[in-house]
N, C-alpha and C positions, 0 to 999 in steps of 0.2 A: 320842601313841604311834604308832610306825611300824607300818604294816600290810603292809610289804613282806616277801614270803616268798622262799625260796631258789629257787623255780622253779614251773612249772605243776603238777607232781605234788605238790609240797609244799603249794601253795595249795589243791588239791582234797582233800588228805588229811582223812579223817574226815567229809567232806561228802557224797560220792557213795554212792548205794545203788540197788539194782535197783528199778524201778518208779517212779522219781521223775520230776517234771516240771522240765524245764530250759528257761528262756527265754534266747534267744541274740540279741545285737545284730548289726547288719549288714544289708546289702541286697545279695543275691547274694554277691559276693566283696569288696564294699567295706565296710571297717570291721568285718570279722568278727574275733572273738578266736581266730585260727587256732591259736595255741600251746595255748590252753586246750581247744579242740575236740580237738586231737590227743591231749592228755593224758586227756580223757574216753575217747577210743577206746582208748588204751593201758591204761586201768584195767580194761577188760573189763566194765564195768557194762552192764546190759541192761534190756530191757522199758521203755525210756524213752518219755516223752511230750515232744516237742520243740516249743516255741513259737518261731517265727521267721517273718520275712517270706517266705522260701523256703529251700530246702535246698541252695543252692549248685549246684555242677556235679559230674559224676562224678569222684571222686578228689580233690576240692578242697572245703575248708570242711566244712559239715555233711554233704556227700556221703560223707565217710569213715565216718560213723556208720551211714549207710544201707548201705554196702558191708559193714560189719562185722556187720550184722544186729542192731544194738543198739537200734533204734528200733521201737516198737510203734505209736505214734500221732504224727501231726504236725498242729499247728494253724498254718496258713499262709494267705497270700493268693494264692500263685502257685507253680505246679509248677516254673517256671523252665526252666533248661537241663539239669536232671538227668534223664537218660534212665532210670536205674535206679529212681529215685523214681517216675516215671510208670509204669514197668512194674509195680512192686510195687503201686501204687495200683489200676491197672486189673485186676491179678490178684486183688485182694482180700486180699493178704498184709500190706498196710500200711494202717492206718486213717488217714483224712485228714479233718480238719474245716476246710473252706474258710471264710475270712472276707474280706469286702471289706477292702481295705488300710487305709482310714481307720478302719473298725470295729476291726480288729485293734490298731492303734495306740492307739485310745481304750480298748479293753478292758485293755491293759497299763497305760495311764496311770491308769485308774480303779482297778485293783488296787493300784497304788502309792500312790494317794491315799486308800485305805480306802473306796472307793465300791463297794458290792456289785454294783450293776447300774445300767443307764441305758437310756433309750429312744432309738431312732434310726429315721428313715424309710428308711434304706438297707437294701435287702433285702426290704422288705415286698412280698408277692405273689410271691416267688421261693422256691426250695427252701431258701435260706439261713434263711428265717423259719419253716420248717415245725417244728411242735412247740414253738415258743417263745411265751411270753405276749405278747399284743398289748394296746395301750391307745390310745384316741382322745384327742387333744389338739387343741383349737381346730378340730375338724372334720377333722383329718388322722389317719390310722392310723399308729402307730409299733410297732416290735418291740422287745422287751426283750433286751438283751445283758448277759451277766455279766462283771464285772471278772475279770481274770486275776491270780492270785498264784501264782508259781512257787516250788518248793522251792529252786531255785538259779537265779541269773541270771549270765550270762557276757557281759562287754562288752569292747570295745576302745576305748581312748582314745589320743590323740596325746601329751598331756602330763598328768602327775599329780604331786602331791607325796606324800611318804611317808605322810601322814595319810589319803590316799584321795580328795582333791579332784580332779575330772577335767575336762579340756578336750578337746573333739573337734576334728577338722580337716576343714573343707569338707564334702563329701557323706558322709564317713565318720561324720558325726554321726547321720544317718538314725534308725534305731530304737534306738540305744544309750541315749539318755537315759531313754526310757520303760521299756526293759527293766531298766535299773539300779535303778529304783525299785520294780519289781514283784516282786523276789525276796526271799524270807525271808532268804536269804544271797546277797550279790552279790560276785563276784570279778572284778576288772578287770585287764587287761593294758594296759600303756602303753609307748609308744615312748621317751618321755623322762620321767625321774623326777627331781624336784628336792626340795630340802629345804623344810619348811614355811616359809611367809612369802614365798616366791619367786614365787608366782602372784598375779596381779592378781585380787582378789576379784570384780571386775566381769566377768571373763572365765570364771569357773568355771561350768560347766553342771550338773554333778552334784556336790552337796556330799558331803563325806566321811561324813556320817551314814548314807548309803545303802550305803557300801562297807565290807565286812568284811575283805577280803584283796586284796592287790595283787601283781602280778608284772611283772618287766621283760620286755617283748616282745622276741623275737629279731629279728635283722636280715634276716629272710627276704624274698625277692622278693614284691612285692604283685601277685598275679595279676589278670588282667582277663578277665571272662567272654567278651566279644566285642569284639575290637579293631576299631573302625570308623574309617577314615580317608578322606579325600578328597584328590584331587590338589591340590598347591599351585598357585595361579593364577600364570600367567606374569607376570613383571614387565615392563611396557612399557619398551622402551629398554634392556633388559639385554643 
């Protein structure tokens, strides 16, 4: 059965509501479901809790939801390059729950795997661990972290088939696979969409069972947070 929808707004129809938790794949601006993020902004839904590695930059990616005043709380590992996000956090108008990056990834993976909680040494003895249960294992102290299950997950894939099997490309793979499994409903946008049977099963990263809806990604320019280059070395004898 094809899961392909007419567009981002159609893919999100009947799914969005105020106060929901949305997990979003990507790392900065790499591998983000930009079309779906814009559609969430255009819907006007508010009081959102957003789970993502970071909130992009001002005016790009998840930054558009911050600018629109639609986000109440963020679970992230990095404030990143988003100045408005930092301002709202410091002003106390935006609730932020910081997670070590590996812990955030594992919380999402655990949620997708049906694991309610796990223990890790990361964060023990810091503000990250305050108020959380602790347990000693083999003479070492660990802190309990809860798995994350989102009402909605949004991910970006490079290639998909119409059944919802997903393949990611290079570093755009980042958080997308664990986000895809952590949502009660998962919607994916993909740059290339093919018919069933055209993907090598050995290359599929996210099986279609995790994906409820699919949308064709637009051909927008892929933004870069910080373009860093170095001079090309001179060629001897040129």
